C-alpha positions as CSV (number, residue, x, y, z in Angstrom):
1,M,-0.3,-19.1,19.3
2,R,-1.7,-15.7,18.5
3,V,-0.3,-12.8,20.6
4,R,-2.9,-10.8,22.5
5,H,-2.5,-7.1,23.2
6,A,-4.8,-7.0,26.2
7,A,-5.3,-4.1,28.6
8,L,-2.6,-4.1,31.3
9,P,-2.0,-5.2,33.9
10,A,-3.0,-8.7,33.0
11,L,-2.4,-12.3,34.3
12,L,-1.4,-14.8,31.7
13,T,-1.8,-18.4,32.7
14,A,-1.0,-21.7,31.2
15,T,-2.0,-25.2,32.2
16,A,0.2,-28.4,32.3
17,L,0.3,-30.6,29.3
18,A,0.2,-33.7,31.6
19,A,0.6,-33.9,35.4
20,P,2.8,-36.4,37.1
21,A,1.1,-39.2,39.1
22,G,-0.4,-37.9,42.3
23,A,-0.1,-34.2,41.3
24,Q,-2.8,-31.7,40.5
25,A,-2.9,-30.0,37.2
26,A,-0.1,-27.4,37.3
27,T,-0.2,-23.8,36.2
28,L,2.3,-21.2,35.4
29,T,1.3,-17.5,35.7
30,A,3.1,-14.4,34.5
31,A,2.2,-11.0,35.9
32,V,2.4,-8.8,32.8
33,T,2.4,-5.1,33.7
34,K,4.2,-3.7,30.6
35,P,3.5,-3.9,26.9
36,C,7.2,-4.6,26.3
37,Y,10.1,-5.8,28.6
38,G,13.7,-4.9,28.0
39,A,16.8,-7.0,28.9
40,A,17.5,-6.9,32.7
41,D,13.8,-6.1,33.4
42,R,11.9,-8.3,35.8
43,V,8.8,-10.5,35.1
44,G,6.7,-11.8,38.0
45,L,6.2,-15.5,37.7
46,S,4.3,-18.0,39.9
47,G,3.2,-21.6,39.7
48,A,1.0,-24.1,41.4
49,G,0.4,-27.9,41.2
50,F,4.0,-29.0,41.0
51,T,5.6,-31.8,43.0
52,P,5.8,-30.6,46.6
53,N,9.3,-29.5,47.7
54,S,10.8,-30.0,44.3
55,A,12.8,-27.7,42.0
56,V,11.1,-26.1,39.0
57,T,13.2,-25.0,36.0
58,L,11.8,-21.9,34.2
59,V,12.6,-21.4,30.6
60,Q,12.3,-18.1,28.6
61,G,11.9,-19.2,25.0
62,Q,14.7,-21.8,24.8
63,I,16.9,-20.3,27.5
64,P,16.6,-21.9,31.0
65,L,16.9,-19.4,33.9
66,R,20.1,-20.0,35.8
67,E,18.3,-20.4,39.1
68,T,15.5,-22.8,39.7
69,A,12.2,-22.0,41.5
70,P,11.7,-24.0,44.7
71,A,8.2,-25.4,45.0
72,D,6.9,-25.4,48.6
73,A,5.0,-28.2,50.5
74,A,1.9,-27.4,48.5
75,G,3.7,-27.5,45.2
76,A,3.6,-23.7,44.6
77,F,6.2,-21.0,44.0
78,S,6.3,-17.3,43.3
79,G,8.8,-14.6,42.6
80,S,10.4,-12.8,39.7
81,A,13.0,-13.4,37.1
82,G,15.3,-11.1,35.1
83,V,14.8,-11.1,31.4
84,Q,17.5,-13.1,29.7
85,Q,19.6,-12.3,26.6
86,I,17.5,-11.2,23.6
87,N,19.0,-12.3,20.4
88,T,17.2,-10.0,18.1
89,N,16.1,-6.3,18.4
90,E,12.6,-7.4,19.4
91,E,11.0,-10.8,19.8
92,T,7.9,-12.3,21.3
93,T,8.8,-15.2,23.6
94,P,6.9,-17.3,26.1
95,Y,7.8,-18.9,29.4
96,S,7.5,-22.5,30.3
97,A,8.2,-24.6,33.4
98,I,9.7,-28.1,34.0
99,D,9.1,-30.1,37.1
100,Q,12.5,-31.5,38.0
101,A,10.9,-34.4,40.0
102,A,9.2,-35.4,36.7
103,P,11.4,-34.0,33.8
104,G,8.9,-35.0,31.2
105,F,6.3,-32.8,32.9
106,V,6.3,-29.5,31.1
107,V,3.8,-26.8,31.8
108,A,2.2,-25.4,28.6
109,Q,3.7,-22.1,27.7
110,T,2.1,-18.8,28.8
111,V,0.8,-16.3,26.3
112,P,4.0,-14.9,24.7
113,I,5.5,-11.7,26.2
114,R,7.1,-9.0,24.1
115,F,10.8,-8.4,24.7
116,S,13.4,-6.0,23.4
117,R,17.1,-5.7,23.5
118,V,18.5,-2.7,25.3
119,L,21.0,-1.2,22.9
120,V,22.4,2.1,21.7
121,G,24.2,2.9,18.4
122,G,25.7,6.1,17.1
123,R,27.1,7.0,13.7
124,K,28.5,10.2,12.1
125,A,26.0,12.7,11.0
126,G,28.5,15.4,10.1
127,A,31.9,15.7,8.4
128,N,33.9,15.2,11.6
129,G,31.6,13.1,13.6
130,L,31.1,15.6,16.4
131,I,27.4,15.4,15.6
132,Q,26.1,11.8,15.9
133,K,22.8,10.2,14.9
134,I,21.9,8.1,18.0
135,R,19.4,5.3,18.0
136,A,18.3,3.5,21.1
137,R,15.7,1.0,22.2
138,G,14.5,-1.2,25.1
139,F,14.8,1.2,28.0
140,T,11.6,0.0,29.5
141,S,12.4,0.7,33.1
142,G,12.3,4.2,34.6
143,K,11.1,7.4,32.9
144,R,10.5,7.9,29.2
145,I,13.4,10.4,28.8
146,L,16.8,9.1,27.7
147,F,20.0,10.8,28.9
148,M,23.6,10.4,27.9
149,H,26.3,10.8,30.6
150,V,29.7,11.6,29.2
151,R,32.5,10.5,31.5
152,R,36.3,10.5,31.6
153,G,38.8,9.7,34.3
154,G,36.1,8.8,36.8
155,R,34.2,12.1,36.6
156,N,31.2,13.3,34.7
157,V,32.1,15.7,31.9
158,K,28.5,16.5,31.0
159,T,25.0,15.0,30.7
160,L,22.9,15.4,27.6
161,R,19.1,15.0,27.3
162,L,18.6,13.0,24.2
163,G,14.8,13.1,24.1
164,R,11.6,11.2,24.7
165,L,11.5,7.4,24.2
166,K,8.5,6.4,22.1
167,G,6.4,3.2,21.6
168,A,5.9,0.1,23.6
169,C,9.6,-0.9,23.5
170,R,10.8,2.6,24.1
171,T,12.8,3.7,21.0
172,I,14.4,6.9,19.9
173,S,16.3,8.3,16.9
174,V,17.9,11.7,17.3
175,R,20.8,13.8,16.0
176,K,23.0,15.3,18.7
177,R,26.1,17.3,19.0
178,L,28.4,15.6,21.5
179,F,31.2,18.1,21.5
180,T,31.9,21.5,20.1
181,A,34.9,21.7,17.8
182,R,36.8,23.8,20.3
183,A,36.1,21.4,23.2
184,A,37.1,18.4,21.1
185,R,40.4,20.0,20.0
186,A,41.2,20.9,23.6
187,N,40.4,17.5,25.1
188,P,41.0,14.6,22.7
189,G,41.0,11.0,24.0
190,T,38.6,8.3,24.9
191,Y,35.4,9.0,26.7
192,Q,32.8,6.6,28.2
193,L,29.2,7.2,27.3
194,Y,26.5,5.9,29.6
195,F,22.9,5.8,28.6
196,D,20.0,5.5,31.0
197,T,16.7,7.2,32.0
198,S,18.1,9.1,34.9
199,R,19.1,12.7,34.9
200,R,21.9,12.0,37.3
201,Y,24.7,9.4,36.6
202,R,24.9,6.5,38.9
203,K,26.9,3.4,38.3
204,A,25.2,0.0,37.5
205,R,21.6,1.0,37.0
206,R,19.4,-1.9,35.9
207,Q,19.1,-0.7,32.3
208,Q,22.3,1.2,31.5
209,V,24.4,0.9,28.3
210,R,28.1,1.9,28.2
211,A,29.9,2.6,25.0
212,P,33.5,4.0,24.5
213,F,33.8,7.0,22.3
214,R,37.0,8.4,20.9
215,V,37.8,12.0,20.0
216,F,41.1,12.4,18.0
217,Q,43.0,15.0,16.1
218,I,43.7,15.1,12.4
219,T,46.6,17.3,11.3
220,R,46.7,18.6,7.8
221,P,49.1,21.1,6.2
222,A,47.4,24.5,5.8
223,A,47.6,26.6,2.6
224,A,49.9,29.2,4.2
225,G,52.3,26.6,5.5
226,A,51.0,26.5,9.0
227,V,49.6,23.3,10.6
228,A,45.8,23.1,10.8
229,T,44.1,20.6,13.1
230,T,40.6,19.4,13.2
231,S,38.8,17.0,15.5
232,A,37.0,13.8,14.6
233,T,35.2,11.1,16.4
234,S,34.4,7.5,16.1
235,A,31.0,5.8,15.8
236,F,29.9,3.8,18.9
237,S,27.6,1.1,19.9
238,G,26.7,-0.8,23.1
239,A,24.1,-3.2,24.5
240,I,23.3,-5.0,27.8
241,G,22.9,-8.7,27.6
242,S,21.2,-9.0,30.7
243,W,21.1,-11.7,33.1
244,R,19.6,-10.8,36.5
245,P,19.1,-13.6,39.1
246,A,15.7,-15.1,39.7
247,I,14.2,-14.3,43.1
248,F,11.8,-17.0,44.3
249,G,10.7,-18.4,47.6
């Protein structure tokens, strides 16, 4: 099936392959309001023409949602579902629906929807790693600016503005100094880095990636016999997998 990049918002509808006896032709509709959805995002889904008062299993690609959609007395349902785990950085995946009162009754898939993993990775961009090259993608909820909150011991050490997210699936690649050499030498240890699109840190935002980041000391003998210390840091990576319950009824 060819992917369409239509003007948004749009309603993407599919019709049943075959209806169970006594049932009308069923439909599954996805309310597509974004060009790309990241893990833990929500997609509006509704259906009609299913067996009255039955359960409907919704499937994203090959992954069934953990919660079923209850069809009402008219055989309809509506609500939203959290985007499930994305196995590649980006993929185009359709939804389908199975009428549990007639398991062989599968609604034809909707026009595919573009999904992205929500992930962040950093690697050394300098000799000691205090400057990192940070790449991120999939932050499709909230503003287009990505922030990094550096935390330790339950408090916020600082917040860095990483830059503007670009493209449909909100990506960024940027070099950033995480610590000055002096600050790193004075405060070695493990920090927690939180990435989201909010200027202020708040725990458990819908699309938030956490990654541990270690600052450590390297001691080398100096030429004059004294001890010289330098700071170094590790690379880091993190991703959210995603599941958010479906809300129907």
